[in-house]
C-alpha positions as CSV (number, residue, x, y, z in Angstrom):
1,X,0.0,0.0,0.0
2,X,1.4,3.4,-0.9
3,X,0.0,6.8,0.2
4,X,1.3,9.9,-1.5
5,X,0.9,13.3,0.2
6,X,1.9,16.1,-2.2
7,X,5.5,16.0,-3.4
8,X,8.0,13.2,-2.5
9,X,10.2,14.7,0.2
10,X,10.5,12.6,3.3
11,X,9.8,8.9,3.4
12,X,9.5,6.4,6.2
13,X,8.3,2.9,6.7
14,X,5.7,2.3,9.3
15,X,7.4,-0.6,11.1
16,X,4.6,-1.1,13.5
17,X,2.5,-2.5,10.6
18,X,2.7,-6.1,9.6
19,X,2.8,-5.2,5.9
20,X,6.5,-4.2,5.3
21,X,5.4,-2.7,1.9
22,X,3.4,0.1,3.6
23,X,5.1,3.3,2.6
24,X,4.1,6.9,3.2
25,X,5.7,9.8,1.3
26,X,5.2,13.2,2.8
27,X,5.0,16.4,0.8
28,X,7.4,19.3,1.6
29,X,4.7,21.6,3.0
30,X,3.2,18.8,5.2
31,X,6.7,17.7,6.4
32,X,7.7,21.3,7.2
33,X,4.5,21.8,9.2
34,X,4.8,18.7,11.3
35,X,8.4,19.5,12.1
36,X,7.7,23.1,12.9
37,X,4.6,22.4,15.0
38,X,4.7,18.9,16.4
39,X,1.8,17.5,18.4
40,X,2.7,15.9,21.8
41,X,0.6,12.7,21.5
42,X,0.9,10.4,24.5
43,X,0.9,6.8,23.5
44,X,-0.5,5.8,26.9
45,X,-3.6,7.9,26.2
46,X,-3.9,6.4,22.8
47,X,-3.8,2.9,24.3
48,X,-6.5,3.9,26.8
49,X,-8.7,5.2,24.0
50,X,-8.0,2.4,21.5
51,X,-11.5,1.1,21.4
52,X,-12.9,4.4,20.2
53,X,-11.8,6.0,16.9
54,X,-13.9,9.1,17.7
55,X,-12.2,9.5,21.1
56,X,-8.8,9.1,19.5
57,X,-9.7,11.8,16.9
58,X,-11.0,14.1,19.6
59,X,-7.8,13.5,21.7
60,X,-5.4,14.2,18.8
61,X,-7.4,17.3,17.8
62,X,-7.5,18.6,21.3
63,X,-3.8,17.9,21.9
64,X,-3.0,20.0,18.8
65,X,-5.5,22.8,19.8
66,X,-4.3,22.9,23.4
67,X,-0.6,23.0,22.4
68,X,-1.0,26.1,20.2
69,X,-4.1,27.8,21.6
70,X,-3.3,31.4,22.7
71,X,-6.8,32.7,23.4
72,X,-10.3,31.3,24.2
73,X,-12.2,29.8,21.4
74,X,-15.7,28.7,20.6
75,X,-16.5,26.0,18.1
76,X,-20.2,25.5,17.0
77,X,-21.7,22.0,17.0
78,X,-22.2,22.2,13.2
79,X,-18.4,22.8,12.7
80,X,-17.6,19.9,15.0
81,X,-20.0,17.7,13.2
82,X,-18.3,18.5,9.9
83,X,-15.0,17.5,11.4
84,X,-15.9,14.5,13.5
85,X,-19.4,13.3,12.4
86,X,-19.9,13.7,8.7
87,X,-21.7,10.3,8.7
88,X,-24.5,11.6,11.0
89,X,-26.5,13.4,8.4
90,X,-27.6,17.0,8.1
91,X,-30.9,17.3,10.0
92,X,-31.6,18.5,13.6
93,X,-32.0,15.0,15.0
94,X,-28.6,14.0,13.5
95,X,-27.0,17.0,15.1
96,X,-28.4,16.0,18.5
97,X,-27.2,12.5,18.1
98,X,-23.8,13.7,17.1
99,X,-23.6,16.1,20.0
100,X,-24.5,13.2,22.4
101,X,-21.9,11.0,21.0
102,X,-19.2,13.7,20.9
103,X,-19.8,14.6,24.6
104,X,-19.7,10.9,25.6
105,X,-16.3,10.5,23.9
106,X,-15.1,13.9,25.2
107,X,-15.7,12.7,28.7
108,X,-13.6,9.6,28.1
109,X,-10.8,11.9,26.6
110,X,-10.9,14.3,29.5
111,X,-10.6,11.4,31.9
112,X,-7.1,10.5,30.5
113,X,-6.1,13.9,29.2
114,X,-6.7,16.5,32.0
115,X,-5.2,19.3,29.9
116,X,-8.3,19.3,27.7
117,X,-9.6,22.6,28.8
118,X,-12.9,22.6,26.9
119,X,-16.4,22.5,28.1
120,X,-19.9,22.2,26.6
121,X,-21.8,25.4,25.7
122,X,-25.3,25.6,24.4
123,X,-24.2,26.1,20.8
124,X,-20.9,24.2,20.8
125,X,-17.6,23.7,22.7
126,X,-15.6,26.5,24.3
127,X,-12.1,26.6,25.7
128,X,-11.6,27.7,29.3
């Protein structure tokens, strides 16, 4: 399996995968961005959340946000749904279902990642 992201610049083999033919080629812009702004992902937290892809996504997103956040932010439920819940549909019930699922997974993330300084607001999530 080969995944190409932009121009061929930096290449590495994902040794943790059983398939030794798995190769990822990073583009220059993407490579420069991840070197300039690394995200401090904790493998222990990933292990704790391993049964929930949504919780892992939320954790990685929050880790990035909390690492570079300089001011308080507000993110509407609709924007969060576009990022984390595109499969939920576009009606009011789907948004309520998504909100319930996101908050459930957010509680799990906050239990293992206490630096997640976000809380529920009526119209979305806000940082503290």
